[in-house]
Structure formats: C-alpha cells, structure tokens
C-alpha positions in Angstrom: 20.2 20.6 -44.3 18.5 18.3 -41.5 18.1 21.1 -38.8 14.5 21.2 -38.9 13.6 17.6 -39.4 11.8 15.8 -36.8 13.6 12.6 -34.9 11.5 10.8 -37.1 12.4 12.2 -40.5 16.1 12.0 -40.1 15.8 8.2 -39.5 16.7 8.0 -35.7 15.8 5.1 -33.9 15.9 4.8 -30.0 17.5 2.0 -28.5 15.0 -0.1 -26.3 18.0 -1.0 -24.0 19.7 2.3 -23.6 16.5 4.7 -24.2 16.4 8.3 -23.4 15.8 7.8 -19.4 18.4 5.1 -19.0 21.0 7.6 -20.8 19.7 10.1 -18.4 20.4 7.9 -15.5 23.6 7.1 -16.8 24.6 10.4 -16.8 23.4 11.5 -13.9 25.1 8.8 -11.9 28.5 9.7 -13.9 27.8 13.4 -12.9 27.0 12.9 -9.3 28.6 9.7 -8.0 25.7 8.5 -6.2 22.9 6.4 -6.8 19.3 8.2 -7.1 16.7 8.3 -4.4 12.9 8.9 -5.0 9.6 8.2 -3.8 6.2 7.2 -5.3 6.8 3.1 -6.0 7.7 1.4 -9.3 7.1 2.9 -12.9 8.0 0.4 -15.3 4.9 -1.3 -16.9 3.8 -4.4 -15.0 0.8 -7.1 -15.5 -1.5 -5.6 -13.1 -5.4 -5.6 -12.2 -5.9 -3.7 -15.7 -5.3 -7.0 -17.2 -8.0 -8.9 -15.7 -11.6 -8.3 -16.6 -15.1 -9.6 -14.6 -17.6 -11.6 -16.1 -20.7 -9.7 -15.4 -24.0 -11.6 -15.1 -26.3 -12.3 -18.2 -28.2 -15.5 -18.7 -26.0 -18.3 -16.7 -25.4 -15.6 -13.8 -28.4 -13.3 -12.2 -27.1 -10.1 -11.4 -28.4 -8.0 -8.4 -30.7 -4.5 -8.8 -28.5 -2.0 -7.2 -31.3 0.3 -5.9 -33.4 -2.8 -4.1 -30.6 -5.5 -3.5 -27.9 -5.0 -0.8 -24.5 -5.3 -1.6 -22.7 -5.3 1.8 -18.9 -4.2 2.5 -18.0 -4.4 6.0 -15.7 -6.9 7.7 -14.1 -8.1 10.9 -10.1 -8.1 11.1 -8.3 -9.9 13.8 -11.0 -12.6 14.8 -8.4 -15.3 15.7 -7.0 -13.9 18.7 -7.9 -10.2 19.8 -10.6 -9.5 22.2 -11.5 -6.5 20.0 -11.2 -7.2 16.3 -11.5 -4.0 14.1 -14.8 -3.5 12.5 -14.8 -2.0 9.4 -17.4 -0.6 7.1 -15.2 -0.5 4.1 -12.5 -3.0 3.1 -10.2 -0.3 1.5 -7.8 0.5 4.5 -4.8 3.5 4.9 -1.6 2.0 4.6 1.5 3.0 6.9 2.7 6.4 5.8 4.9 8.2 8.8 4.8 11.2 10.4 8.6 12.8 8.9 7.5 11.4 5.2 4.3 13.2 5.8 3.2 16.6 7.8 1.4 16.7 10.7 -1.3 18.0 9.2 -1.4 15.4 6.3 -1.9 12.7 9.1 -4.3 13.9 10.5 -6.1 14.2 7.4 -5.6 10.5 6.8 -7.2 9.9 10.1 -10.3 12.3 9.4 -11.1 10.7 6.1 -10.6 7.2 7.1 -12.8 7.5 10.0 -15.5 9.5 8.3 -16.0 6.5 6.1 -15.4 3.7 8.9 -12.2 2.5 8.1 -8.6 2.4 9.7 -5.5 4.0 9.1 -1.8 3.2 10.2 1.2 5.2 11.6 4.1 4.1 9.7 7.7 4.7 10.9 8.5 7.3 13.6 5.6 6.8 16.4 1.8 8.1 16.7 1.3 11.7 16.9 -1.8 13.1 19.0 -3.2 14.3 15.7 -3.4 11.1 14.1 -4.9 9.4 17.0 -7.3 12.1 18.0 -8.6 12.0 14.5 -8.5 8.1 13.8 -11.1 5.8 14.8 -9.6 3.0 14.0 -5.9 3.3 14.2 -3.3 0.4 13.5 0.2 1.2 15.2 3.2 -0.1 13.0 6.2 -1.8 15.0 9.0 -1.4 12.6 12.7 -2.6 12.5 13.9 0.9 13.6 11.7 1.1 16.9 11.9 4.7 16.1 9.1 6.6 18.1 8.1 3.3 19.7 6.0 3.6 22.9 5.1 0.9 24.8 1.9 3.3 25.9 1.1 3.9 22.4 0.9 0.5 21.4 -1.9 0.3 24.2 -3.8 3.4 22.7 -3.7 1.9 19.1 -6.6 -0.5 17.9 -4.3 -3.3 16.3 -0.5 -3.8 15.8 1.4 -4.2 12.2 4.6 -6.0 12.7 6.5 -4.7 9.4 8.9 -7.4 8.2 9.2 -5.9 4.6 7.4 -3.2 2.3 6.6 -3.9 -1.3 8.8 -0.8 -2.6 11.9 -1.9 -1.2 11.7 -5.7 0.5 15.2 -6.6 2.3 16.2 -3.3 2.4 15.4 -0.3 5.0 13.8 3.3 4.7 15.4 6.9 4.2 14.4 10.3 5.7 16.6 13.0 4.7 18.1 15.6 7.1 16.0 18.2 5.5 12.7 16.2 6.7 14.3 15.8 10.3 12.6 18.5 11.9 13.1 19.2 15.8 9.4 17.4 16.7 10.5 14.4 13.7 14.1 14.4 15.8 12.3 14.3 18.9 10.2 11.7 18.2 12.7 9.4 16.8 15.4 9.9 19.3 17.7 11.6 16.4 20.0 14.4 15.8 17.9 16.9 13.9 18.7 17.7 10.6 20.9 14.4 10.3 20.0 11.7 7.4 18.1 9.1 9.3 17.9 5.5 7.6 15.8 2.7 9.2 16.9 -1.0 9.7 15.9 -3.7 7.2 15.3 -6.0 9.7 14.1 -5.8 13.6 17.1 -5.9 15.9 15.9 -8.8 18.6 15.0 -11.6 16.2 16.6 -13.4 13.4 13.7 -15.8 11.9 10.2 -17.0 12.7 10.6 -18.9 16.1 11.9 -15.5 17.4 8.4 -14.2 15.6 6.2 -15.9 17.7 8.1 -14.9 20.7 7.9 -11.3 20.0 4.0 -11.4 18.9 3.3 -12.8 22.6 5.2 -10.3 24.0 2.8 -7.5 22.3 -0.1 -9.7 23.4 0.8 -9.4 26.5 1.6 -5.8 26.6 -1.9 -4.9 25.2 -3.5 -7.6 27.2 -4.8 -9.5 24.3 -7.1 -7.0 23.1 -5.8 -5.9 19.9 -5.3 -7.8 16.5 -1.5 -8.7 15.5 -0.8 -7.9 11.9 2.4 -9.2 10.0 3.4 -7.1 7.1 5.4 -8.5 4.3 7.2 -7.1 0.8 5.6 -9.3 -1.8 8.7 -11.4 -2.8 8.6 -15.4 -1.5 5.1 -14.6 -0.9 3.6 -18.1 -0.1 6.1 -19.1 2.5 6.2 -15.9 4.4 2.5 -16.1 4.9 2.7 -19.4 5.7 5.5 -18.7 8.5 3.7 -15.2 9.7 0.7 -17.8 10.2 2.5 -20.0 12.3 4.0 -17.3 14.8 0.6 -16.3 15.3 -0.4 -13.5 13.3 -4.4 -12.3 13.2 -3.7 -10.4 10.0 -1.2 -11.0 6.8 -0.7 -8.1 5.1 1.0 -8.2 1.7 2.7 -5.5 0.1 3.4 -5.8 -3.8 6.1 -3.9 -5.8 3.9 -1.5 -6.9 3.3 -0.1 -3.8 4.8 3.5 -2.8 7.9 4.9 -0.9 8.4 8.0 0.5 11.8 7.4 -0.6 14.5 4.6 -1.1 16.8 3.5 -4.6 15.7 3.4 -7.3 17.4 0.2 -8.3 15.7 -1.1 -5.5 12.0 0.1 -6.3 12.4 -1.3 -10.0 14.2 -4.2 -9.5 13.0 -6.0 -6.4 10.1 -7.9 -5.4 7.2 -9.4 -7.4 3.8 -7.5 -8.7 1.0 -7.6 -6.5 -1.6 -9.3 -9.1 1.0 -12.3 -8.7 1.7 -12.4 -4.5 -1.9 -12.4 -3.9 -2.7 -15.7 -5.3 0.4 -17.0 -3.6 -1.1 -15.6 -0.5 -4.5 -17.4 -0.8 -2.9 -20.4 -1.6 -1.0 -20.5 1.7 -3.9 -19.7 3.9 -6.2 -21.7 2.5 -3.3 -25.1 2.7 -3.2 -24.0 6.5 -7.3 -24.0 6.5 -7.5 -20.1 7.5 -8.7 -18.7 4.6 -12.1 -16.9 4.9 -12.6 -19.6 8.0 -14.8 -17.3 10.3 -13.5 -16.8 14.1 -10.6 -19.1 13.6 -9.7 -17.5 10.0 -6.5 -15.3 9.3 -7.2 -12.2 7.3 -5.8 -11.1 4.1 -5.0 -7.7 3.2 -3.4 -6.6 0.0 -1.1 -3.4 -1.1 0.6 -2.1 -3.9 -1.1 -0.4 -6.3 -4.3 0.1 -5.5 -6.1 3.0 -7.5 -9.9 2.3 -8.0 -13.0 0.2 -7.1 -12.3 -2.5 -10.1 -8.8 -3.1 -8.4 -10.3 -3.5 -5.0 -13.0 -5.7 -6.6 -10.1 -7.9 -8.2 -8.2 -8.0 -5.4 -11.0 -9.7 -3.6 -11.9 -11.8 -6.2 -8.3 -13.5 -5.9 -8.8 -13.8 -2.2 -8.0 -10.7 -0.2 -9.9 -9.8 2.4 -9.5 -6.3 2.5 -6.5 -3.8 0.5 -4.5 -1.1 1.6 -3.8 2.5 -0.3 -1.0 4.8 0.1 -0.1 6.5 -2.9 -3.9 6.8 -4.1 -4.7 8.5 -0.5 -2.0 10.9 -1.0 -3.4 12.1 -4.7 -6.8 12.2 -3.1 -5.5 14.7 -0.3 -4.1 16.9 -2.7 -0.8 15.6 -4.1 0.6 16.4 -7.5 -2.1 18.7 -7.9 -2.1 20.9 -11.1 -2.9 24.1 -9.1 0.7 23.8 -8.0 1.9 23.1 -11.5 4.4 26.1 -11.6 5.9 25.2 -8.4 6.2 21.7 -9.3 8.2 23.0 -12.7 10.3 25.1 -10.2 11.5 22.1 -8.7 12.5 20.5 -11.8 9.3 18.1 -12.0 6.0 18.4 -12.9 2.0 18.0 -11.4 1.6 13.9 -11.9 5.0 13.2 -12.0 6.4 14.7 -8.7 8.1 12.0 -6.8 11.0 13.9 -4.9 9.0 13.4 -1.8 12.5 12.7 0.0 13.3 16.6 -0.3 10.8 18.1 1.9 9.7 20.8 -1.0 6.3 19.4 -1.5 4.0 22.2 -3.1 1.1 20.6 -1.4 2.5 20.6 2.0 1.8 17.0 2.5 5.3 15.2 2.2 7.2 18.0 3.9 8.2 19.4 7.5 8.5 22.8 6.1 6.4 25.1 8.2 5.3 27.6 5.1 4.4 24.7 2.9 2.6 22.7 5.5 0.7 25.8 6.6 -0.7 25.5 2.9 -2.4 22.3 3.8 -5.9 22.3 5.4 -6.3 18.5 7.3 -10.2 19.2 7.2 -10.3 20.1 3.6 -7.9 16.9 2.9 -10.2 14.7 5.0 -13.1 14.9 3.3 -11.7 14.9 -0.1 -10.0 11.6 1.0 -13.4 10.4 2.5 -15.0 11.1 -0.8 -12.3 8.9 -2.7 -13.1 6.2 -0.5 -16.5 6.6 -0.6 -16.7 6.5 -4.5 -13.9 3.6 -4.6 -16.1 1.6 -2.1 -19.5 2.0 -4.5 -17.2 1.2 -7.4 -16.5 -2.0 -6.1 -20.0 -2.9 -4.9 -21.3 -1.8 -8.3 -19.2 -4.8 -9.9 -20.2 -6.8 -7.6 -23.7 -6.8 -8.1 -23.2 -7.0 -11.7 -21.4 -10.7 -10.7 -24.6 -11.2 -8.3 -22.5 -11.1 -5.2 -24.2 -9.7 -1.8 -21.1 -8.7 -0.1 -17.9 -8.2 -1.8 -16.4 -11.2 0.4 -18.3 -13.1 -2.1 -16.5 -11.9 -5.4 -14.2 -15.5 -6.4 -11.7 -16.0 -9.2 -14.4 -17.7 -11.2 -15.5 -14.2 -11.6 -12.7 -13.1 -13.6 -10.6 -13.5 -16.9 -7.3 -12.4 -18.0 -6.4 -10.3 -21.3 -2.5 -11.6 -21.1 -1.1 -14.8 -21.0 1.0 -13.1 -18.1 -1.9 -12.0 -16.0 -3.5 -14.9 -16.6 -0.4 -17.1 -15.3 0.1 -14.8 -12.3 -3.4 -14.6 -11.2 -4.3 -18.0 -12.3 -7.5 -17.4 -13.9 -8.3 -18.2 -17.7 -7.2 -16.3 -20.8 -10.3 -14.8 -21.9 -12.3 -16.8 -24.5 -10.5 -19.9 -23.3 -10.5 -22.4 -20.2 -6.7 -22.3 -20.0 -4.8 -21.1 -17.1 -1.1 -20.6 -18.4 1.0 -23.4 -16.3 -2.1 -25.9 -15.4 -1.4 -29.0 -15.6 -3.6 -30.6 -18.4 
C-alpha cells in the first residue's frame, strides 16, 4: 500500500526539464489553445545583485561616521542639452506605469510618494492624468510607439520626456491592455473603443532607425523650447550598441531596463526568454558611455538610469557602484503601495492566486485596488495613505544605500565604484566585470 506515503517515500523523482510548472503550462495550453499572459516580470532565477558583495572599509579603506559625516544622494538629470535639468534628492525614481494598467488613485499615490522625497515619477502608456500631474513635483512623460494619449500640451507640462524604444520584460514586443480594463475614461484618453482589448505597437510609426530618432528628438526639443531633458529607454538586449546609438541621437539620459523588469501584461514566453539580466546590462551601458566620453562627465555628460528588479538599498548601491547614476523602480513601488498585501489573502485565493503570488494584473480584479479600473475595487485604495507608504519605502531604500556607501568611505552615492564590489558566483563576476570574491580573477578578462 502506497496511498499514505509521501512522494519522496514512493521514490518518485521530478524531471528538471518537465517539472510540475512546465507540465501545468503544457496542459493549460492544450486546454485553452491560447498562450499565457501575465504580469510581474521574469520569475526564473537569474544572476542578480544578490550575487555581489561590498568590500566595506577596515584598514586599507576608511569608513565615514554615519552620525557626523555626510553622504549625499542628490543628482541632476539632463544636463547635456536641457535648459532645466531635473534636480532630484534621491537617485531612486519611479518607472513608467500607465493609467489603464493602474487605477487613477494608484497613479496619484505614485506622484505623492515621489514628491514627498524629492524624486520623479513617470506617466506610462496612455497619457497624463490630472491627478498624476497635480501630485508630481517632477513628472516624466513617456513618448511611446502606440501614441495613446499623446498630447503636445502634456509634453509641455512635463518636466522631462522619455522616448520608449523597449521594455525589459518584453524588448521587441508591444504591450497589452485587456478589454476589462478599458473603462470609459481609459478609452477616451486612448481614443479606443470601450471594453476592447488594446495592443500597443512594438515600434514607433514614424521612424525606422537611429537617424530618424535624432530627428524625432529634435522635434520634441522644439515642441518644448529645449527646456526638458530627453530620455531614451531601451530594453536590455544589445545594450552596448543601443546606448551608443541613443547618445548619438541626442539623448540627455539613457534608461536601460533589464529582463527582471515588471510588466502589467505580456506573453509569459516573452517575459522568461527575451532580454538579458540587469546585472549583465549595466557594464555594457557604462562601457558605451565611457568610450563616448560622456559617463559622469559633468555638464556634458549623459546620465544612466537602470531598472529591472531593484528591490532595496543594497540593489541601488550596487547598481550605482557599477556605474548607474540613478535607478527606477516599478514592481517594488506597487508592493509599497499595498499590492499583494496579506490582508487580502482570502480574495487573492478566490482568484486562484495568493498574496505574494498575484500576477494577473491584466484581469483588472486586484483586491488592493491598484491594478484595476473596477470602481468598487479602486475605491478601496486611498492615494494619500498609499503615497505615504511609498515615501517611507523610498526613504528607507535611500538610507540603506547611504549606509553602504559610508561603510565604503564614500561621501556621495555616485562615488561608489566597481572596485568596491566582488562577486560570489562566476556568472555574476563575468557579467558585472568584478572579481570573484577572494581572488583577483574577473572571468572573461584576458590574462
């Protein structure tokens, strides 16, 4: 009799190739005949910031005293061409997430939280809402291939413009907003039929390459009287070449989004199998900027923002040590607002998920009232409370990064450098281009 024996006691062995998750995916595809769509981002284990460690000061380096010696966190974005660069108090910014994917209250809360700590937030696909603009001290306006909600007047109201060429979770692919989230207001902003699935384009309709992008950037500068910084955002793939082309096209700031970046909804096959890890993308981007003489080059420099899986102050410090000037957070910001909160555990379970696992953002049934357009669910979310929660998280994240920088003897977060890092895996050492801990060996370097 084996009925009461565990799987291990029965001597059963799970296949590494066809594990239970893979079997379930095959069965779901066979049952439905459609590919799986979800949000969140890559769930597979990838080399990430946890594979890096800082070398704190002891004898050969001198630490800073946390209570008496300053470690600054402020920065300027867009110094290369813009009349009015963005001055931020912290290098932790909020990534683009659309009204449509998120409720109006959630967008307002992102603006409130970012403004409270002196950083920026970003519009996302679908245009600018009055709630977001009204509560955002520094608002970056995303200019996307879809042109949904694009309005020249809103371009002028923004503090910076981000030309989006790709997203880390789906480089080379367009986004989705399913019909259940196309409310009357969302449809009106995007000039779409209410309740009909919306697919965003994967490339801009009026250019085909970097030469055309330079023309577009100049057009945007003319529309905004050369006042606003122009960002160019790319999904991390051929990062070295993409960053060089973005700089040659006139970008003031380059945003590189690694494959751990979240998404409201796209095909799972895209999320898990397209793009490269954030850790691998940063050194390529920095190398490109250094070769062009614009990396941390003062007024004439091009700033680098990195996104994709940033979770805490250690991640921020590591990204900056590798050469980023700032980071952007998306998924972490939603969790800070209250998404996937255990207090809604029973409701997540009723949806076939669980708190901490909920990724069906495309369904518009988020019990937290964040990734939904349902009036009853949206009403649960208080943007004032959400904004304060986000501000708390941003403060903690910044202080964590400062603590690490001081331990490395740095008086500014931007003084962190690769020399402060080692890796604890060969893969991470090769990708980040820092030595394996306890050695001077960087895998891939010529001896």
